[in-house]
LOMI-666023 format. One record per residue (C-alpha): x, y, z; residue number from 1; residue in one letter. Coordinates in Angstrom, 2 decimals. Example, Ala and Ser with C-alpha at 12.3 -4.5 7.8 and 13.67 -1.06 7.14 Angstrom:
! LOMI-666023
12.30/-4.50/7.80/1/a
13.67/-1.06/7.14/2/s
! end
This chain:
! LOMI-666023
23.72/-13.92/-1.11/1/m
25.68/-15.77/-3.75/2/k
25.30/-19.38/-4.79/3/q
26.24/-22.04/-2.26/4/i
28.60/-24.11/-4.33/5/y
31.91/-24.09/-2.37/6/i
32.39/-27.46/-0.74/7/l
35.52/-26.68/1.22/8/a
34.93/-24.90/4.49/9/v
37.59/-22.47/5.66/10/s
38.78/-22.76/9.24/11/l
37.48/-19.32/10.11/12/s
34.02/-20.28/8.97/13/c
34.10/-23.67/10.68/14/f
35.05/-22.31/14.07/15/l
31.93/-20.19/14.35/16/v
29.80/-23.32/14.06/17/q
30.11/-24.16/17.74/18/v
27.96/-26.69/19.50/19/s
24.50/-25.20/19.88/20/v
22.53/-27.19/22.38/21/t
19.27/-25.87/23.69/22/s
20.43/-26.29/27.26/23/g
22.92/-23.42/27.10/24/e
20.36/-20.80/26.07/25/e
17.79/-19.25/28.36/26/t
16.54/-16.20/26.47/27/a
13.65/-16.81/24.06/28/t
14.25/-15.66/20.50/29/v
11.20/-15.26/18.27/30/s
11.27/-16.07/14.57/31/f
8.45/-13.56/13.95/32/r
9.90/-10.67/15.93/33/s
13.67/-11.28/15.82/34/d
14.71/-13.49/12.91/35/i
12.22/-12.65/10.15/36/a
13.10/-8.91/10.18/37/p
16.79/-9.77/9.69/38/i
15.98/-12.03/6.76/39/l
13.67/-9.43/5.23/40/l
16.25/-6.64/5.47/41/d
19.42/-8.50/4.58/42/s
18.58/-11.69/2.67/43/c
15.30/-11.48/0.76/44/l
16.63/-9.34/-2.10/45/a
18.79/-12.22/-3.33/46/c
16.85/-15.16/-1.94/47/h
13.19/-14.49/-2.72/48/g
10.68/-16.21/-4.99/49/p
11.69/-14.16/-8.04/50/k
15.44/-14.30/-7.47/51/k
16.79/-17.32/-5.61/52/a
20.58/-17.22/-5.73/53/e
22.08/-20.68/-5.30/54/g
18.60/-22.17/-5.43/55/g
17.94/-20.96/-1.88/56/y
14.96/-18.94/-0.63/57/r
14.18/-17.29/2.68/58/v
10.82/-15.65/1.88/59/d
8.93/-18.06/4.15/60/t
9.88/-20.25/7.09/61/y
9.14/-23.35/5.00/62/k
11.53/-22.22/2.27/63/e
14.17/-21.22/4.81/64/l
14.45/-24.85/5.96/65/l
15.06/-26.23/2.46/66/k
18.61/-26.74/1.23/67/a
19.86/-24.79/-1.77/68/g
21.93/-26.12/-4.64/69/d
24.76/-27.09/-2.30/70/s
22.58/-29.58/-0.47/71/g
23.72/-28.26/2.92/72/e
20.97/-27.93/5.52/73/l
20.34/-24.29/6.53/74/p
19.08/-25.43/9.92/75/i
20.62/-28.71/11.06/76/a
18.47/-31.50/12.41/77/a
20.89/-32.34/15.23/78/s
23.51/-30.41/17.24/79/p
26.46/-32.29/15.70/80/d
25.60/-31.11/12.19/81/q
26.65/-27.82/10.59/82/v
23.98/-25.12/10.37/83/n
24.72/-23.62/6.97/84/e
22.66/-20.48/7.63/85/l
24.61/-19.61/10.77/86/l
27.93/-20.59/9.19/87/r
27.37/-18.29/6.24/88/r
26.30/-15.19/8.15/89/v
29.07/-15.57/10.77/90/a
31.88/-16.48/8.39/91/c
35.00/-14.27/8.25/92/d
35.79/-15.29/4.68/93/d
34.19/-12.62/2.45/94/e
33.95/-15.07/-0.45/95/s
31.50/-17.17/1.56/96/e
29.98/-14.76/4.03/97/r
26.42/-13.65/3.58/98/m
25.01/-11.22/2.69/99/p
27.38/-11.17/-0.28/100/a
28.96/-7.94/-1.48/101/e
27.48/-6.12/1.47/102/s
28.23/-5.26/5.07/103/e
28.13/-8.29/7.37/104/p
25.33/-8.68/9.85/105/l
25.84/-6.97/13.18/106/a
27.19/-9.12/15.99/107/a
23.86/-8.77/17.79/108/e
21.98/-10.10/14.76/109/q
24.30/-13.08/14.41/110/i
23.85/-13.82/18.10/111/e
20.07/-13.77/17.71/112/l
20.30/-16.30/14.87/113/i
22.66/-18.48/16.93/114/r
20.34/-18.44/19.95/115/k
17.29/-19.15/17.81/116/w
18.96/-22.17/16.21/117/i
20.20/-23.36/19.61/118/a
16.62/-23.32/20.88/119/a
15.51/-25.49/17.98/120/g
14.94/-22.99/15.17/121/g
11.20/-23.06/15.79/122/k
8.42/-21.15/14.09/123/f
6.16/-19.16/16.40/124/d
3.59/-17.92/13.87/125/g
0.31/-19.32/12.59/126/e
1.31/-20.32/9.05/127/d
4.84/-21.41/8.17/128/a
4.06/-20.77/4.51/129/g
3.28/-17.08/5.01/130/q
5.66/-14.50/3.57/131/s
8.05/-12.77/5.94/132/l
6.11/-9.53/5.57/133/t
2.97/-11.14/6.97/134/l
4.72/-13.16/9.64/135/v
6.37/-10.14/11.23/136/i
4.03/-8.46/13.79/137/p
2.71/-5.03/12.81/138/p
5.38/-2.51/13.61/139/v
5.28/0.64/15.68/140/k
6.68/3.14/13.19/141/y
9.25/5.72/14.15/142/a
7.98/9.25/14.65/143/d
8.14/11.55/11.61/144/p
10.49/14.54/11.68/145/p
9.27/17.48/13.76/146/e
9.86/19.81/10.83/147/v
10.09/18.70/7.19/148/y
13.21/19.91/5.39/149/s
11.17/20.11/2.20/150/q
7.63/19.52/1.02/151/a
6.72/16.01/-0.10/152/i
4.18/14.92/-2.73/153/p
0.64/14.81/-1.36/154/i
-0.70/11.50/-2.63/155/t
-3.89/11.35/-0.57/156/a
-6.33/13.88/0.88/157/t
-9.75/13.74/2.51/158/i
-12.11/16.16/4.24/159/f
-13.35/15.30/7.73/160/s
-17.05/14.31/7.77/161/p
-18.05/17.78/9.03/162/d
-15.94/19.48/6.35/163/g
-14.01/21.58/8.86/164/k
-10.71/19.72/8.56/165/l
-8.69/18.27/5.73/166/i
-6.32/15.33/6.21/167/v
-3.24/15.03/4.01/168/t
-0.64/12.31/3.58/169/s
2.76/12.82/5.21/170/g
5.90/10.81/5.89/171/y
4.91/8.08/8.38/172/h
2.00/10.27/9.42/173/e
-1.25/12.02/8.55/174/l
-1.37/15.79/8.84/175/v
-4.64/17.50/9.80/176/v
-5.34/21.10/8.74/177/w
-8.09/23.61/9.44/178/n
-9.92/24.40/6.20/179/t
-10.80/27.94/7.27/180/e
-7.27/29.25/7.92/181/d
-4.98/26.43/6.65/182/a
-3.44/26.11/10.13/183/k
-1.94/22.84/11.32/184/l
-4.34/21.23/13.81/185/v
-2.59/17.97/14.70/186/r
-0.50/15.09/13.41/187/r
-1.46/11.42/13.49/188/i
1.62/9.20/13.74/189/k
2.38/5.49/13.41/190/n
1.29/4.93/9.82/191/v
3.25/3.55/6.85/192/g
6.07/5.41/5.18/193/q
3.86/6.60/2.33/194/r
0.09/7.05/2.35/195/v
-1.80/6.52/-0.92/196/f
-5.45/6.34/0.13/197/a
-7.81/7.56/2.87/198/l
-11.44/6.68/3.61/199/a
-13.78/7.43/6.51/200/f
-16.23/4.88/7.88/201/s
-19.90/5.76/7.57/202/s
-20.05/6.98/11.19/203/d
-17.01/9.20/10.67/204/g
-15.19/7.69/13.64/205/q
-12.65/5.49/11.86/206/t
-10.22/6.62/9.18/207/l
-8.81/3.82/7.03/208/a
-5.28/4.53/5.82/209/v
-3.85/2.68/2.80/210/g
-0.09/2.87/3.10/211/c
3.25/1.10/2.89/212/g
6.84/1.18/1.74/213/e
7.23/0.59/-2.02/214/p
8.57/-2.85/-2.87/215/g
8.66/-3.88/0.76/216/r
5.37/-3.74/2.63/217/s
1.79/-2.56/2.52/218/g
-1.21/-2.48/4.84/219/e
-4.32/-0.64/5.92/220/v
-4.24/0.98/9.35/221/r
-7.57/1.75/11.02/222/l
-7.29/4.98/12.99/223/v
-9.65/6.31/15.64/224/d
-9.91/9.79/14.19/225/f
-10.68/11.52/17.48/226/n
-7.79/10.04/19.45/227/s
-5.36/9.20/16.65/228/g
-4.90/5.69/18.07/229/e
-4.43/2.69/15.78/230/i
-7.45/0.39/16.19/231/k
-6.27/-2.36/13.88/232/g
-4.07/-3.37/10.95/233/v
-5.50/-5.34/8.02/234/v
-4.54/-6.49/4.50/235/a
-0.84/-6.72/5.21/236/r
1.11/-7.52/2.06/237/t
4.56/-7.24/0.50/238/n
3.92/-4.04/-1.47/239/d
2.01/-0.81/-0.99/240/v
-1.75/-0.40/-0.75/241/v
-2.79/2.04/-3.48/242/l
-6.50/2.58/-2.88/243/d
-9.34/1.76/-0.49/244/i
-13.12/2.17/-0.57/245/a
-15.90/1.40/1.92/246/y
-18.84/-0.56/0.58/247/r
-21.90/1.65/1.19/248/p
-23.93/0.66/4.24/249/g
-21.49/-2.02/5.42/250/t
-18.28/-2.58/7.37/251/n
-16.60/-3.96/4.25/252/e
-13.51/-2.26/2.87/253/l
-12.16/-2.94/-0.62/254/a
-8.38/-2.69/-0.76/255/i
-6.29/-2.33/-3.93/256/a
-2.64/-3.34/-3.70/257/s
0.53/-3.35/-5.74/258/s
0.63/-7.14/-5.40/259/d
-2.12/-7.25/-8.08/260/s
-4.78/-8.26/-5.58/261/t
-8.06/-6.80/-4.31/262/i
-8.97/-7.76/-0.74/263/r
-12.37/-7.30/0.89/264/i
-12.00/-6.97/4.67/265/v
-14.51/-6.57/7.49/266/d
-13.12/-3.66/9.51/267/v
-15.05/-4.67/12.63/268/k
-13.74/-8.23/12.86/269/t
-10.48/-7.44/10.99/270/l
-11.08/-10.61/8.96/271/q
-10.64/-10.97/5.21/272/e
-13.92/-11.81/3.47/273/i
-12.51/-12.58/0.04/274/r
-9.58/-11.95/-2.25/275/s
-9.87/-11.13/-5.95/276/i
-6.88/-11.88/-8.16/277/a
-8.17/-10.86/-11.58/278/s
-5.50/-8.32/-12.54/279/h
-1.99/-9.07/-13.82/280/a
-0.33/-5.96/-12.37/281/d
-0.81/-3.28/-9.71/282/w
-4.42/-2.57/-8.79/283/v
-4.38/1.23/-8.71/284/t
-7.98/2.09/-7.80/285/a
-11.24/0.59/-6.56/286/v
-14.76/2.04/-6.41/287/a
-18.15/0.70/-5.30/288/w
-21.43/1.46/-7.00/289/s
-23.72/3.77/-5.04/290/d
-25.78/0.82/-3.81/291/d
-22.79/-1.44/-3.13/292/g
-23.91/-4.17/-5.49/293/t
-20.93/-3.77/-7.82/294/r
-17.23/-3.10/-7.45/295/l
-14.92/-1.64/-10.09/296/a
-11.14/-1.70/-10.28/297/s
-8.36/-0.11/-12.34/298/a
-4.93/-1.55/-12.96/299/s
-1.50/-0.92/-14.40/300/r
-2.19/-3.96/-16.61/301/d
-4.17/-1.54/-18.87/302/k
-7.57/-2.87/-17.84/303/s
-10.57/-1.83/-15.76/304/a
-12.95/-4.44/-14.38/305/k
-16.36/-4.78/-12.71/306/v
-17.30/-7.47/-10.18/307/y
-20.41/-8.61/-8.37/308/d
-20.23/-6.83/-5.01/309/g
-21.49/-9.80/-3.01/310/a
-19.49/-12.64/-4.58/311/t
-16.51/-11.05/-6.32/312/g
-17.50/-12.70/-9.60/313/e
-15.99/-10.92/-12.63/314/l
-18.76/-9.29/-14.66/315/l
-16.86/-7.18/-17.18/316/s
-13.34/-6.37/-18.32/317/s
-12.57/-3.23/-20.33/318/y
-9.35/-3.23/-22.38/319/l
-9.77/-0.03/-24.36/320/g
-7.19/2.17/-22.66/321/h
-4.01/0.61/-24.05/322/g
-2.08/2.11/-21.10/323/a
-2.10/1.95/-17.30/324/a
-5.50/2.79/-15.79/325/v
-5.36/4.98/-12.66/326/r
-8.96/5.85/-11.77/327/g
-12.42/4.31/-12.05/328/v
-16.02/5.05/-11.06/329/s
-19.34/3.24/-11.53/330/i
-22.10/5.60/-12.63/331/l
-25.39/5.93/-10.77/332/a
-27.34/3.58/-13.04/333/d
-24.84/0.73/-12.46/334/n
-24.82/0.18/-16.22/335/k
-21.81/2.32/-17.15/336/q
-18.32/2.97/-15.87/337/v
-15.83/5.77/-16.41/338/v
-12.08/5.17/-16.21/339/s
-8.97/7.25/-16.78/340/v
-5.25/6.68/-16.98/341/g
-1.95/7.07/-18.76/342/a
-3.50/7.43/-22.23/343/d
-4.66/10.95/-21.21/344/n
-8.31/10.09/-21.87/345/k
-11.47/9.50/-19.90/346/l
-13.31/6.45/-21.22/347/h
-17.02/5.86/-20.65/348/r
-18.12/2.29/-21.27/349/w
-20.96/-0.16/-20.75/350/n
-20.62/-2.89/-18.13/351/v
-22.45/-5.31/-20.38/352/e
-20.18/-6.06/-23.32/353/g
-17.44/-3.68/-22.10/354/a
-17.94/-1.39/-25.11/355/k
-16.82/2.26/-25.12/356/k
-19.64/4.77/-25.58/357/v
-17.76/8.07/-25.12/358/a
-14.27/9.49/-24.75/359/e
-12.98/12.79/-23.33/360/v
-9.41/14.04/-23.72/361/g
-8.08/15.27/-20.37/362/v
-4.68/16.61/-21.44/363/g
-2.56/14.55/-19.05/364/g
-2.43/11.32/-17.13/365/e
-5.55/11.06/-14.99/366/g
-5.65/9.72/-11.42/367/y
-8.31/8.61/-8.93/368/k
-11.75/9.88/-9.83/369/l
-14.18/11.70/-7.57/370/i
-17.86/11.56/-8.57/371/r
-20.70/13.58/-7.10/372/n
-23.93/13.07/-9.01/373/g
-23.23/13.98/-12.63/374/t
-20.03/15.85/-11.73/375/d
-16.81/13.92/-12.22/376/l
-13.51/15.37/-10.99/377/f
-10.26/14.25/-12.64/378/v
-6.82/15.09/-11.14/379/p
-4.32/15.35/-14.02/380/c
-0.58/15.35/-14.52/381/s
-0.88/18.53/-16.64/382/d
-1.27/20.53/-13.39/383/h
-5.07/20.78/-13.62/384/r
-8.11/19.43/-11.82/385/l
-11.01/18.97/-14.23/386/l
-14.76/18.81/-13.68/387/r
-16.51/16.77/-16.35/388/i
-20.26/16.99/-16.83/389/d
-21.40/13.39/-17.26/390/l
-24.65/14.58/-18.82/391/a
-22.74/15.96/-21.82/392/t
-19.36/14.15/-21.59/393/n
-17.61/17.51/-21.75/394/k
-15.18/19.42/-19.56/395/i
-17.35/21.85/-17.59/396/a
-14.65/23.48/-15.47/397/q
-10.86/23.71/-15.21/398/e
-9.18/24.36/-11.88/399/y
-5.78/25.76/-12.80/400/k
-2.92/27.08/-10.71/401/g
-0.91/24.13/-9.46/402/h
2.75/24.17/-10.46/403/s
3.06/20.37/-10.62/404/d
1.10/17.18/-11.19/405/w
-2.26/17.09/-9.43/406/v
-2.27/13.70/-7.70/407/l
-5.50/13.58/-5.73/408/s
-8.74/15.40/-4.96/409/a
-11.49/15.27/-2.34/410/c
-15.01/16.66/-2.13/411/y
-16.08/18.71/0.90/412/q
-19.36/17.63/2.50/413/p
-21.85/20.50/2.32/414/n
-23.24/20.03/5.83/415/t
-24.68/23.56/5.99/416/a
-26.74/23.14/2.83/417/g
-25.26/26.36/1.47/418/d
-24.73/26.24/-2.29/419/d
-22.11/28.95/-1.96/420/k
-19.99/26.57/0.15/421/r
-19.58/23.87/-2.44/422/n
-15.87/23.10/-2.36/423/y
-13.37/20.63/-3.77/424/i
-9.73/20.28/-2.76/425/a
-6.78/19.17/-4.86/426/s
-3.23/18.21/-3.93/427/s
-0.06/18.12/-5.97/428/s
3.37/16.59/-6.30/429/f
4.85/19.86/-4.99/430/s
3.02/19.44/-1.67/431/g
0.46/22.16/-2.35/432/e
-3.19/21.97/-1.27/433/i
-5.79/24.11/-3.03/434/r
-9.42/24.48/-2.04/435/i
-11.71/25.62/-4.83/436/w
-15.25/26.83/-5.15/437/n
-16.76/24.28/-7.54/438/i
-19.17/26.58/-9.35/439/a
-16.75/29.22/-10.62/440/d
-13.33/27.56/-10.08/441/a
-12.34/30.43/-7.76/442/a
-9.58/29.52/-5.35/443/i
-10.69/29.75/-1.74/444/v
-7.38/28.98/-0.09/445/r
-4.01/27.34/-0.82/446/h
-0.90/26.41/1.12/447/w
2.06/24.03/1.18/448/i
1.15/21.12/3.44/449/a
4.55/20.90/5.12/450/k
4.75/20.60/8.93/451/p
! end
């Protein structure tokens, strides 16, 4: 939408501003369900907090009511006044009509706005200062395609608690595969467009799904793994959720988002416990210590940080990477942290004083880390998954064979207690899943995870 500076009102624009008295409307129009989605889709790009053309914003209901530079009221206080919002979207004059330089709103959308204003232009949410993304009720996403035309990058994977299944990210869905024969078992629908993180609750019944649509929305959906039903939606925000991690022994879930914030949510009550805003850019990864007393984070702002797990107090900030940090893990003694990122190096550093004590070159950009005892697994952009021995700070094993960036990895629970069944899985940008025997890096099975 362009700046609202034109004082003269063309006849075609004026005529659409008919008398809108509440008495002539019977249907209820909801700001949350009907109006906010229109504003989000068609107006926010030019009238948000970062870019407010004509001094006008629509990112919250409070801002929507404020006049822009023209001084004209978007929503009039009385029926005999012009409603500038309705006039602009319904105008026939392209020089004044909004959205500018774009297709006009559909007649049905304009009618919804007209009816809403006629009924008083009321807000039916809990907080008029909330962003549009949070005001809009959680959506029921459209079903994914029955058959993918091409493979998509697998950005998140996780083994089921019994190790018999592996769950991979899809397009508006999760795809569940049998680990023994790589056959498709089922598909879990109604999740965000892209899935970046997966985590099972301690009882294995609930799968938390960090997802969203880049630059538009983000959330965590809590899925009943047995039924595939959505049990709840938490941590809704205006950009994607990039990582999640359960605090050991609790119902608390740490959530890393592209809005630079870490949220701690109770997945039983669906209430936010605290929010941590220590980073200046995307929070790309979070990890709890084994005992849950500390929380670590990685960020695109080139830092990794450690917090008190109970209070969120910042304990340490490591700035040694000099590039975006993509993965982080707190070691078993709670005294050291390892982090990896776009500088192609694994850094090992002390929590106290944030001083580096070791460095390992990994050959490519490293992503979210998987730690099991003294074994650390690093997915890399150079098409490899690496196992680093934390006792020696050296690469102990290379898992090679992917044709593209390795984006994520997951460790298979060894429920049978058989050392010969000690597996790790990796996923790549090309959509390939590979399951490896950890000890000798032999490939057990691989397939393209494309329904």
